[in-house]
C-alpha positions, 0 to 999 in steps of 0.5 A: 598172233597170241596163240602163235606166241604161246605155241612158240613158248610151249615148244621152247619149253618142251624142247629145252630152250627155256627153263620148265615151269616146275617139276610137274612139267617134263622137257627134253633138255637132258635127254640122250643126244645123237650127233648128225655132224659127221654121219647123219644116217648113223646118228639117226640109227643110233637114236632109233636103237637107243629108243628101242633099248629103252622100250619105245618105238621110234614113230616120229621126228621133229626137225628144226629147219637147220636139221632139215638142211643137215639131212637134205645135204646128206648123200651116199657114196655116189652123191645121191641124197639119202633123205628125199624120194626125188630131188624135185620133191625137196622135202623129208616126208619120212625118216627111217619109216617114221613121220617127220615134221619141221618146226622152228621150235625144235632148234635149241642154241648151244654147243652143240646145237640141237636141230631136232628130236626123235622119239616114241610120241605115243609116250608124250602128252600135253593138257590144257586146263582151260582156254587162253585168257587175254587181258587188255590194259591202257593203264600199265607202265612198261620198263624198257630194256634200257631202264626207261619207263613208259606210261601206255595211257600217255602214249595212247597205247595198250598192253596185252597179257595172254595166259594159258595153263598147260602141262607136258608129260613124257617118258623122256627115256624114249626120246633123243635129241639130234645135234649138229655143229656150225649150222646157221641160227634163225 
């Protein structure tokens, strides 16, 4: 549970859904955007081209579930799906010859909505200084969103604080975000 929550926070920070913790932490908030709204295939080719122009090789995609939906709905002139090998498969294992992963963390709300990322993932890395540090306390007091303060000890409750020191660095010129409009939010 704790590592899942920390992983989600890390994804949101890297993908630009949350402010980065400092200037020594890169994120994808300000990278080149390619629209999948009217022509998903053209948007993907534009991302591949932009990455190549900047010295990278497109070797992977991370799609939000909404981005997967956009691509599964893309068809050719004969209404055949563009991005699956067959209808029974129901997945997008490769796009333009590059590996594809699906993650809820790749969705960033806004106008337009970010539904995925394409890039040269050999040009990105993360590092963890040490493992997750976890502290428990029953002496804490919490202030709720409505301004009410509760004492955990009096309510026979406890608080958990989980911390991790992690960094992310990337050559952001070899990444593109993929955008769409009007997709459902999570």
